C-alpha positions as CSV (number, residue, x, y, z in Angstrom):
1,M,110.9,-181.3,45.7
2,A,109.3,-179.7,48.6
3,T,105.9,-178.7,48.8
4,N,104.1,-176.6,51.0
5,K,100.8,-178.6,50.3
6,L,99.2,-180.3,53.5
7,R,98.1,-184.1,53.4
8,G,95.4,-185.7,55.4
9,K,97.5,-188.0,56.9
10,E,99.5,-184.9,58.6
11,L,96.1,-183.7,59.9
12,E,95.5,-187.1,61.2
13,K,98.6,-187.4,62.7
14,L,98.5,-184.3,64.6
15,G,94.6,-185.3,65.8
16,F,92.0,-184.1,63.1
17,P,89.4,-186.5,62.3
18,K,88.6,-187.7,58.5
19,G,86.3,-186.2,56.4
20,R,84.5,-182.4,57.2
21,V,87.0,-180.9,59.8
22,S,90.1,-182.0,57.5
23,T,88.4,-180.8,54.5
24,I,87.8,-177.5,55.9
25,I,91.1,-177.4,57.0
26,L,93.0,-178.0,53.4
27,E,90.2,-175.6,52.1
28,I,91.3,-172.6,54.4
29,F,95.2,-173.4,53.7
30,Q,94.5,-172.6,49.8
31,S,92.9,-169.4,50.5
32,K,95.1,-166.5,50.0
33,R,95.5,-165.4,53.1
34,F,98.1,-168.1,53.8
35,K,99.7,-168.3,50.1
36,K,103.3,-167.3,52.0
37,H,103.0,-169.7,55.0
38,D,105.3,-172.5,54.5
39,K,104.6,-175.8,55.7
40,E,106.2,-175.9,59.2
41,E,104.1,-172.6,59.9
42,K,100.7,-174.4,59.0
43,L,101.5,-177.5,60.8
44,S,102.5,-175.2,63.9
45,M,99.5,-173.2,63.6
46,L,97.1,-176.2,63.5
47,Q,99.2,-177.8,66.7
48,A,98.3,-174.5,68.5
49,L,94.5,-175.1,67.5
50,I,94.6,-178.6,68.3
51,D,96.3,-177.2,72.1
52,N,93.7,-174.5,72.4
53,R,90.9,-174.3,70.2
54,E,89.6,-171.2,72.2
55,D,92.4,-169.0,70.5
56,F,90.5,-169.9,67.1
57,R,86.9,-169.6,67.9
58,Y,86.5,-166.0,66.6
59,D,88.9,-166.3,63.8
60,P,87.3,-165.5,60.1
61,D,88.4,-168.9,59.0
62,F,89.3,-171.4,61.9
63,R,86.0,-171.1,63.3
64,R,84.6,-173.3,61.1
65,V,87.1,-175.7,62.0
66,V,86.2,-175.5,65.8
67,E,82.6,-175.3,65.2
68,A,83.1,-179.0,63.3
69,M,85.5,-180.5,65.9
70,E,82.5,-179.6,68.3
71,G,80.2,-181.3,65.9
72,K,78.0,-178.1,65.1
73,T,76.8,-179.3,61.3
74,D,74.0,-177.3,60.5
75,K,74.1,-176.7,57.0
76,G,71.7,-173.7,56.3
77,V,69.0,-172.6,54.6
78,E,68.7,-172.9,50.8
79,Y,67.3,-169.5,49.2
80,E,66.6,-168.9,45.2
81,L,66.6,-165.9,43.8
82,E,63.3,-164.3,42.5
83,D,62.1,-162.5,39.7
84,R,60.4,-159.5,40.7
85,E,59.1,-156.1,39.8
86,L,60.8,-153.9,42.1
87,P,62.1,-150.3,41.6
88,C,66.1,-150.2,40.8
89,H,66.9,-147.1,39.1
90,I,70.5,-147.1,37.4
91,F,72.2,-143.9,36.8
92,G,74.6,-143.2,34.2
93,K,73.8,-146.7,32.6
94,E,75.5,-146.3,29.6
95,N,78.8,-145.9,31.0
96,I,78.5,-149.1,33.4
97,Q,79.9,-152.5,32.4
98,D,78.0,-155.3,32.2
99,G,79.6,-157.0,35.1
100,A,78.3,-154.6,37.6
101,L,74.9,-154.6,36.4
102,R,74.6,-158.2,36.2
103,Q,76.0,-158.2,40.2
104,M,73.0,-155.3,40.9
105,N,70.1,-157.3,39.1
106,A,71.2,-160.7,41.2
107,A,71.0,-158.5,44.3
108,M,67.1,-157.2,43.3
109,K,66.1,-161.4,43.0
110,L,67.1,-162.1,46.8
111,P,63.5,-162.5,48.9
112,I,64.5,-159.5,51.5
113,T,65.5,-157.0,49.3
114,A,63.1,-153.9,48.8
115,E,64.4,-151.5,46.8
116,G,67.9,-151.0,44.8
117,A,69.8,-148.4,42.9
118,L,73.3,-148.2,41.1
119,M,75.5,-145.2,41.1
120,P,76.9,-143.7,37.7
121,D,80.8,-144.9,39.0
122,A,79.6,-148.1,39.2
123,H,81.6,-151.2,38.8
124,Q,81.9,-154.9,39.7
125,G,83.0,-156.2,42.8
126,Y,82.3,-159.2,45.5
127,G,78.5,-159.2,45.7
128,L,76.9,-156.4,45.6
129,P,78.9,-154.3,42.8
130,I,80.5,-151.0,43.9
131,G,78.1,-148.1,43.9
132,G,74.9,-150.4,44.3
133,V,72.7,-149.7,47.1
134,L,70.3,-151.9,48.7
135,A,67.2,-151.8,50.6
136,T,66.7,-154.7,52.6
137,E,64.0,-156.1,54.7
138,N,65.5,-156.7,58.7
139,A,68.3,-158.1,57.6
140,V,72.0,-157.0,57.0
141,I,74.9,-158.7,54.1
142,P,78.0,-157.9,55.2
143,Y,79.7,-158.0,51.8
144,G,76.6,-155.6,50.8
145,V,79.0,-153.3,53.4
146,G,82.1,-154.5,52.2
147,V,85.2,-155.2,54.0
148,D,86.3,-152.1,54.1
149,I,83.6,-150.9,56.4
150,G,82.9,-147.5,56.9
151,C,85.4,-146.7,54.3
152,R,84.8,-142.9,54.0
153,M,86.1,-139.2,53.0
154,C,87.2,-136.8,55.5
155,L,87.9,-132.9,54.4
156,S,89.6,-130.0,56.5
157,V,89.8,-126.9,54.8
158,Y,92.7,-123.9,56.3
159,P,92.2,-120.4,56.4
160,M,95.5,-120.4,54.2
161,D,96.1,-119.6,50.8
162,A,96.7,-121.8,48.7
163,S,99.5,-120.6,47.0
164,I,101.3,-122.4,49.7
165,L,101.5,-125.4,47.7
166,E,103.8,-124.3,45.2
167,G,106.1,-122.0,47.9
168,Q,106.5,-124.6,50.2
169,R,105.5,-127.9,48.4
170,G,108.8,-129.7,50.0
171,K,108.0,-128.8,53.5
172,L,104.1,-130.0,53.0
173,R,105.4,-132.9,51.4
174,N,107.4,-133.5,54.3
175,I,104.6,-132.9,56.8
176,L,102.8,-135.6,54.6
177,L,105.9,-138.1,54.9
178,E,106.1,-137.7,58.7
179,N,102.4,-137.9,59.8
180,T,100.7,-140.3,57.7
181,R,100.9,-144.0,57.8
182,F,100.0,-146.6,55.2
183,G,99.3,-150.5,54.5
184,K,101.7,-152.4,56.8
185,S,103.2,-149.1,58.4
186,E,102.0,-148.2,61.9
187,F,103.0,-145.1,64.1
188,E,105.9,-146.4,66.9
189,L,103.4,-144.1,69.4
190,P,100.0,-144.6,68.4
191,L,97.1,-141.7,70.0
192,D,94.9,-142.7,72.3
193,H,91.2,-142.5,71.2
194,E,88.0,-143.3,73.2
195,V,86.5,-145.4,70.0
196,L,89.3,-148.1,71.9
197,E,87.2,-148.2,75.4
198,R,84.1,-148.9,73.6
199,K,82.3,-152.0,75.4
200,E,81.8,-154.0,71.9
201,F,85.5,-154.7,72.8
202,Q,84.8,-156.3,75.8
203,E,81.2,-158.0,74.5
204,I,82.0,-159.1,71.3
205,G,84.3,-162.2,70.9
206,I,85.3,-161.2,67.5
207,V,85.8,-157.4,68.0
208,R,87.6,-158.6,71.1
209,S,90.7,-160.4,69.8
210,L,91.2,-157.4,67.5
211,K,91.6,-154.8,70.2
212,D,95.4,-154.9,69.9
213,K,94.9,-154.5,66.2
214,A,93.1,-151.4,66.3
215,Y,95.3,-149.9,68.9
216,C,98.6,-150.4,66.5
217,Q,96.5,-149.4,63.2
218,I,94.6,-146.0,64.4
219,G,95.5,-143.4,62.8
220,S,97.1,-144.7,59.7
221,S,95.2,-145.6,56.1
222,G,94.9,-148.5,54.4
223,G,96.4,-149.4,50.8
224,G,95.1,-149.7,47.4
225,N,93.2,-146.8,46.9
226,H,93.5,-144.9,50.5
227,F,95.1,-141.8,50.0
228,V,95.8,-138.5,52.2
229,E,96.2,-135.5,49.4
230,F,97.4,-131.5,50.0
231,G,95.1,-129.5,47.4
232,I,93.1,-126.5,46.5
233,T,89.8,-126.2,47.6
234,E,87.7,-123.7,45.5
235,I,84.2,-122.8,47.4
236,L,81.8,-122.0,44.5
237,D,78.6,-121.3,46.2
238,P,78.4,-118.0,48.1
239,E,75.4,-119.4,49.9
240,N,77.5,-122.4,51.5
241,E,76.7,-123.9,55.0
242,F,80.5,-122.4,56.3
243,G,80.0,-119.2,55.9
244,V,83.2,-118.7,54.3
245,P,84.1,-116.5,51.1
246,V,84.1,-117.8,47.7
247,G,87.9,-118.6,46.5
248,K,90.7,-120.7,47.1
249,Y,91.8,-122.2,50.3
250,L,94.6,-125.0,51.2
251,A,92.8,-128.2,52.4
252,V,93.8,-131.9,52.9
253,L,91.5,-134.9,52.0
254,S,91.8,-138.3,53.2
255,H,89.9,-142.0,51.9
256,S,90.5,-144.7,54.3
257,G,88.3,-147.0,56.4
258,S,88.4,-149.5,59.3
259,R,91.6,-151.2,58.8
260,G,92.3,-154.7,60.1
261,L,89.4,-154.3,62.4
262,G,86.6,-153.9,59.7
263,A,88.3,-156.5,57.4
264,Y,88.3,-159.0,59.9
265,I,85.0,-158.2,61.4
266,A,83.5,-158.6,57.5
267,Q,85.3,-161.9,57.0
268,H,83.7,-163.2,60.0
269,Y,80.4,-162.5,59.5
270,T,80.6,-162.9,55.9
271,R,81.1,-166.6,56.9
272,I,78.8,-166.6,59.5
273,A,75.9,-165.6,56.8
274,M,77.4,-167.9,54.1
275,D,76.9,-170.8,56.2
276,A,73.3,-170.0,57.0
277,C,72.4,-168.7,54.0
278,H,72.6,-170.5,51.2
279,L,72.2,-169.1,47.4
280,P,73.5,-169.5,43.7
281,G,76.7,-169.2,42.9
282,E,76.0,-165.9,41.4
283,A,74.6,-164.4,44.8
284,K,76.7,-166.7,46.9
285,H,78.7,-163.2,48.4
286,L,75.0,-161.5,48.9
287,A,74.3,-164.1,52.1
288,W,72.6,-162.0,54.6
289,L,72.0,-161.6,58.4
290,D,68.6,-161.7,60.0
291,L,68.8,-158.8,62.7
292,N,66.4,-160.8,64.6
293,T,69.2,-163.3,65.3
294,E,72.3,-163.3,67.8
295,A,74.9,-163.0,64.9
296,G,72.7,-160.3,63.0
297,Q,73.1,-158.0,66.2
298,E,76.3,-158.9,66.8
299,Y,77.4,-157.6,63.2
300,W,75.2,-154.4,63.6
301,L,77.1,-153.4,66.5
302,A,80.6,-154.6,65.5
303,M,79.9,-152.9,62.1
304,N,79.1,-149.4,64.0
305,L,82.4,-149.5,65.8
306,A,84.3,-150.3,63.0
307,G,82.9,-147.0,61.3
308,D,83.2,-145.2,64.3
309,Y,87.0,-146.0,64.7
310,A,87.4,-145.3,60.3
311,S,86.2,-141.7,61.8
312,A,88.8,-141.7,64.8
313,C,91.3,-142.8,62.3
314,H,90.8,-139.5,59.8
315,H,90.2,-137.6,62.9
316,Q,93.8,-138.4,64.2
317,I,95.1,-137.8,60.5
318,H,93.9,-134.4,60.7
319,Y,94.8,-133.6,63.7
320,R,98.6,-134.5,63.1
321,I,98.7,-132.8,59.9
322,G,97.2,-129.5,61.4
323,K,99.2,-129.4,64.1
324,K,102.4,-129.5,61.7
325,L,100.6,-126.8,59.9
326,G,99.7,-124.6,63.1
327,E,96.3,-124.0,61.9
328,K,92.9,-125.0,62.6
329,P,90.4,-125.7,59.9
330,L,87.9,-123.5,58.7
331,F,85.5,-126.4,58.2
332,K,85.3,-130.1,57.9
333,V,83.3,-132.6,55.6
334,E,83.0,-136.1,56.5
335,N,81.3,-139.1,55.2
336,H,81.3,-143.0,54.7
337,H,80.4,-144.8,52.0
338,N,80.8,-148.4,53.0
339,F,78.2,-149.2,55.3
340,A,74.3,-149.8,56.3
341,W,71.9,-147.4,57.9
342,K,68.2,-148.1,59.1
343,E,66.2,-145.7,57.1
344,Q,62.7,-145.4,55.8
345,L,61.5,-145.5,51.9
346,A,59.1,-143.0,50.3
347,D,56.5,-145.3,51.6
348,G,57.2,-145.1,54.8
349,R,58.6,-149.0,55.2
350,E,62.0,-148.8,57.5
351,V,64.8,-150.6,55.5
352,I,68.4,-151.4,55.8
353,V,69.8,-149.3,53.2
354,H,73.5,-150.6,52.2
355,R,75.4,-148.4,50.5
356,K,78.5,-150.3,48.9
357,G,80.5,-147.3,47.4
358,A,78.1,-144.8,47.5
359,T,77.8,-141.5,49.3
360,P,74.7,-141.0,51.7
361,A,73.2,-137.8,49.9
362,K,70.0,-136.9,52.3
363,K,68.7,-133.5,51.4
364,G,71.0,-130.6,52.9
365,E,73.5,-133.7,53.4
366,L,77.3,-132.9,53.0
367,G,79.8,-135.0,51.5
368,V,82.8,-135.5,49.3
369,I,83.2,-137.2,46.2
370,P,86.9,-137.2,44.8
371,G,87.9,-137.5,41.2
372,S,91.6,-138.9,40.7
373,M,95.2,-137.8,41.1
374,T,94.7,-135.3,38.4
375,Q,91.5,-134.3,38.4
376,A,88.8,-132.3,41.0
377,G,86.7,-133.9,43.2
378,F,83.5,-132.3,44.4
379,I,82.5,-131.1,47.8
380,V,78.5,-131.8,47.2
381,R,75.1,-131.4,49.3
382,G,72.4,-134.0,48.7
383,R,69.3,-133.2,47.1
384,G,67.4,-136.0,48.9
385,N,66.6,-138.1,45.8
386,A,64.4,-140.7,46.4
387,A,64.9,-142.9,43.2
388,S,68.7,-143.1,44.4
389,L,67.8,-144.2,48.1
390,N,69.0,-140.7,49.0
391,S,72.5,-141.7,47.5
392,A,75.3,-140.5,45.1
393,S,78.7,-141.9,43.7
394,H,81.8,-142.1,45.7
395,G,84.0,-141.1,43.3
396,A,84.8,-141.4,39.7
397,G,84.8,-145.4,39.8
398,R,87.4,-147.6,37.9
399,L,87.7,-147.9,34.3
400,L,90.3,-150.5,34.3
401,S,90.4,-153.1,36.6
402,R,94.1,-153.4,38.4
403,T,95.4,-155.9,36.6
404,M,94.4,-154.6,33.3
405,A,95.8,-151.4,34.5
406,K,99.3,-152.8,35.7
407,N,99.4,-154.5,32.1
408,T,98.3,-151.7,30.1
409,I,99.8,-148.5,31.3
410,S,103.3,-147.7,31.9
411,Q,105.2,-145.7,34.6
412,S,106.3,-143.2,32.4
413,E,102.7,-142.6,30.9
414,V,101.7,-142.0,34.6
415,N,104.4,-139.6,35.1
416,K,104.1,-137.5,32.5
417,L,100.4,-137.2,33.0
418,L,101.0,-135.9,36.9
419,D,103.6,-133.5,35.5
420,E,101.5,-132.1,33.2
421,H,99.1,-131.7,35.7
422,G,101.5,-130.4,38.7
423,I,101.2,-133.6,41.3
424,T,104.1,-134.8,43.5
425,L,103.0,-138.6,44.4
426,I,104.3,-140.3,47.0
427,G,103.8,-144.1,47.0
428,S,101.0,-145.9,44.8
429,G,101.1,-148.0,42.3
430,L,100.1,-148.4,38.5
431,D,96.7,-150.3,39.5
432,E,95.9,-146.4,41.0
433,A,97.4,-144.9,37.9
434,P,94.7,-141.6,37.1
435,Q,94.1,-143.8,33.8
436,A,92.5,-146.5,35.3
437,Y,89.7,-144.2,36.6
438,K,86.2,-142.8,34.8
439,D,86.3,-139.1,33.9
440,I,84.7,-137.5,36.9
441,R,82.8,-135.0,35.3
442,T,81.1,-137.8,33.0
443,V,80.0,-139.4,36.4
444,M,79.0,-136.2,38.3
445,R,76.7,-135.3,34.7
446,A,75.0,-138.0,35.5
447,Q,74.0,-136.9,39.2
448,T,72.8,-133.9,38.9
449,D,69.4,-134.6,40.6
450,L,71.1,-136.1,43.3
451,V,73.4,-133.6,44.6
452,D,74.5,-129.9,44.2
453,V,78.1,-128.6,44.0
454,I,79.2,-126.4,46.8
455,G,82.6,-126.3,45.9
456,T,85.9,-128.2,44.4
457,F,89.0,-130.0,45.4
458,K,92.0,-130.2,42.9
459,P,94.9,-132.0,44.7
460,K,98.5,-131.3,44.4
461,I,100.8,-133.6,46.9
462,V,99.2,-137.0,47.1
463,R,100.4,-139.8,49.5
464,M,99.7,-143.5,49.1
465,S,101.0,-147.0,50.1
466,D,103.6,-148.1,48.9
467,D,103.5,-151.4,50.0
468,D,104.1,-154.5,47.6
469,R,100.6,-154.8,45.2
């Protein structure tokens, strides 16, 4: 029976030495990334590495092989978790599952941690929980930012009556189909953008290797919970910052991040961090990069580039849709929620604040907190609450894991719920069913001290990825 599994003798035949190098290669090919590669593809890839290792030097996985072949055997530093009395305010704790609480507890024990907070939409993730906010001293945690660097919300509100959503639903649906791309799909003719000319694409190896991918994917959205929606924005606050009357308007809301560019940057620097910073198993994904090191400075620049790239993707999405509508927006609101910022604590200390699935909410800062396909989201104004590290939730938060959602929710149940709420859905899967999410109203009640509500957004036509999950 044929097998895709590589063996040590096959690696030796190609020219790889026994020991550490072969062990790393075999470990790499057991990962999800290479699950669908057959043996011939793997061997061909390894032959290419033997022929020209420079082509693999900045790959997030094969970098380790290159370094091992060159005799770089730095074992890094072992760190222990420390029990300290540090501030960590948890909002809506009664609705947060134990897994997220355990992850936040581990993050608070890192020797670099200064302060923390957990948002009411929190759920378990990798490293820092989704909804976790962590302030650290002169260090950045790649998995504290997340794989989808700079993932964000962008809302455009148009001077058009919301009734168009009923009278011209078919036309609006087609606008989404023709002017958005998700998952593996890309535009045949991507639009240009100044972000692609940034110096980081020439000066940082891993970023340089990703420029072609960034060009091909610009203006598109990821898979999973990313979306572009037509819906109804209702402005509730007559003293709103936008200078528009209270009332209902047609709006477009998008949620996406930095695509392959951010994902590969995250993987690359997470591996570097984990090689240099060894932590106990429960906290191993919280490995950090000291900002005084070359790797720390590189990651910081690459992270900021990925955040700006994510913003550029949203701007192109909204430009394409606005052009088809033939209207310019009355106003836009945009914020990101997978990022790290240099900020000051209440006592004046400068720290790095990681918001993994958390919305920046400094006093007066605007943001968008979405609900689900069938529940309204909110346009909010930050209240500058120091206990939350000037943060709020980034959405409703998951109630069910993706696996549990697929195993317990039927398509007929989803269709019935969508019909009840008048939602047209394009794409998506059961893992993104509305029932898989918490009640956004419960989440918002738990953060009245963190944000004020200016308006709402109610989805009506939803486009998501239809790639196989």
